[in-house]
C-alpha positions as CSV (number, residue, x, y, z in Angstrom):
1,M,-47.5,58.8,108.9
2,L,-48.3,58.1,105.3
3,S,-50.4,55.3,104.4
4,T,-49.7,53.1,101.4
5,R,-52.4,51.0,99.4
6,S,-50.7,47.6,100.4
7,P,-47.4,46.4,101.6
8,D,-46.8,45.3,97.9
9,E,-47.3,48.9,96.6
10,P,-45.4,51.1,99.0
11,Y,-45.1,53.6,96.2
12,L,-48.8,54.4,96.3
13,I,-49.5,56.9,99.1
14,E,-53.2,57.7,100.3
15,R,-53.8,61.2,99.9
16,N,-57.5,61.4,100.8
17,A,-59.7,58.8,102.1
18,G,-59.5,56.1,99.4
19,Y,-57.6,58.0,97.0
20,F,-54.1,56.8,96.2
21,E,-51.4,58.4,93.7
22,Y,-47.9,57.5,93.2
23,Q,-44.9,58.9,95.2
24,L,-42.1,58.9,93.0
25,P,-38.6,60.4,93.3
26,V,-37.6,62.5,90.4
27,S,-34.4,61.7,88.4
28,L,-32.9,64.0,86.0
29,K,-30.8,62.5,83.3
30,A,-28.8,63.9,80.3
31,V,-27.7,62.6,77.0
32,I,-24.6,64.5,76.5
33,R,-23.1,65.2,73.2
34,W,-19.1,65.4,73.4
35,N,-16.9,65.0,70.3
36,G,-19.8,62.7,68.7
37,R,-19.8,60.5,71.8
38,L,-21.7,60.2,74.9
39,P,-20.9,59.2,78.4
40,L,-22.5,56.4,80.3
41,L,-21.8,55.2,83.9
42,R,-22.1,51.6,85.4
43,N,-24.0,51.9,88.6
44,E,-24.3,49.6,91.6
45,R,-26.8,47.2,89.7
46,D,-24.4,46.8,86.8
47,E,-26.3,48.6,84.6
48,W,-25.4,51.4,82.2
49,E,-27.1,54.8,82.8
50,L,-27.0,58.3,81.9
51,P,-25.5,61.0,83.9
52,G,-27.6,62.8,86.1
53,G,-29.4,62.4,89.8
54,K,-32.2,62.9,91.9
55,L,-34.1,66.4,92.1
56,D,-33.7,67.8,95.6
57,P,-36.5,69.9,97.0
58,D,-36.7,73.7,95.7
59,E,-34.0,72.9,93.1
60,E,-34.7,73.8,89.7
61,P,-34.4,70.8,87.2
62,A,-31.7,72.1,84.7
63,E,-29.5,73.6,87.5
64,C,-29.7,70.2,89.4
65,L,-28.8,68.3,86.2
66,A,-25.8,70.7,85.7
67,R,-24.8,70.2,89.3
68,E,-25.0,66.3,88.9
69,I,-22.9,66.4,85.7
70,R,-20.1,68.4,87.7
71,E,-20.4,65.9,90.5
72,E,-20.4,62.8,88.2
73,L,-18.0,63.8,85.3
74,G,-16.3,66.9,86.4
75,W,-17.8,68.9,83.3
76,D,-19.6,72.2,83.1
77,A,-21.9,71.0,80.6
78,A,-24.6,73.0,78.8
79,V,-28.0,71.7,79.7
80,G,-30.7,72.1,77.0
81,E,-34.4,71.2,77.2
82,P,-36.0,68.2,78.4
83,F,-37.3,65.7,75.9
84,H,-37.9,62.3,77.2
85,T,-39.9,60.9,80.3
86,W,-40.6,57.6,81.8
87,V,-41.2,55.7,85.0
88,Y,-38.4,53.4,85.8
89,R,-39.1,50.2,87.9
90,V,-35.8,49.8,89.7
91,F,-37.3,47.1,92.0
92,P,-41.0,45.9,92.4
93,D,-41.4,48.3,95.4
94,R,-39.1,51.2,94.1
95,H,-40.1,53.4,90.9
96,V,-38.6,56.6,89.8
97,F,-39.9,59.2,87.4
98,V,-37.0,60.0,84.9
99,L,-36.8,63.4,83.1
100,T,-34.1,63.3,80.5
101,F,-32.5,66.5,78.7
102,L,-30.3,67.1,76.0
103,A,-26.7,68.5,77.1
104,T,-23.5,69.1,75.5
105,Y,-20.0,69.5,76.6
106,D,-17.5,71.7,74.4
107,G,-14.5,71.5,76.6
108,D,-11.3,69.7,76.0
109,F,-11.2,67.5,79.3
110,A,-12.0,64.0,79.2
111,P,-14.7,63.0,82.0
112,V,-13.7,61.6,85.1
113,Y,-16.3,59.4,87.1
114,S,-17.1,59.9,90.7
115,H,-17.2,57.3,93.6
116,E,-21.1,56.9,92.7
117,H,-20.4,54.6,89.7
118,K,-18.2,51.7,88.9
119,E,-17.0,52.6,85.6
120,L,-17.3,55.2,82.7
121,V,-17.4,54.7,79.0
122,L,-17.6,57.1,76.0
123,V,-19.9,55.4,73.3
124,T,-21.4,56.3,69.8
125,P,-25.2,56.5,70.0
126,D,-25.2,53.3,68.0
127,D,-23.0,51.4,70.4
128,A,-25.0,52.5,73.5
129,V,-28.3,50.8,72.6
130,S,-26.5,47.4,72.6
131,L,-25.0,47.8,76.2
132,D,-27.0,46.5,79.3
133,M,-29.5,49.3,80.3
134,P,-32.9,50.0,81.0
135,E,-35.0,50.4,78.0
136,G,-36.0,54.0,78.9
137,Y,-32.5,55.1,78.4
138,R,-32.1,53.3,75.1
139,T,-35.4,55.2,73.9
140,A,-34.0,58.5,75.1
141,I,-30.6,57.9,73.2
142,R,-32.6,57.1,70.0
143,Q,-35.0,60.3,70.3
144,A,-31.8,62.3,70.8
145,V,-30.1,60.8,67.6
146,E,-33.6,61.5,65.7
147,Q,-33.7,64.9,66.9
148,G,-30.5,65.5,65.3
149,H,-28.6,65.9,68.6
150,F,-25.4,64.1,67.5
151,D,-25.5,65.5,63.7
152,G,-22.3,66.9,62.2
153,R,-20.3,66.4,65.5
């Protein structure tokens, strides 16, 4: 049985006597470029988010993200390099470490979203940052633009 520091901080787990560390799920997300737009998904909290999902034990991050993109959008996307990290405080007692990758999809098929989400939109990076989403996603999208991820496409 794992001990936590306090009932208000169940995400802090005691590893050694008096030593606590975060126990964080890892979520892999993608800023995907497709025809100059990026897909965003509306989740159960009515927030817009980047496609992706939780890293399973013994799974390679890029392979996990490619799998999640197939499940959520029906695309076989090319997953590039990770470029942005942050800790998302979903709820006061729930934190997630988010690792965001650059990705592209060069196919002709429009995305179709899975039962995991309520809605899908394809937006320009400029339009995306004004939507209701956690600040970490906005920052990742801005950084992708700054790195030239959407240039010339």
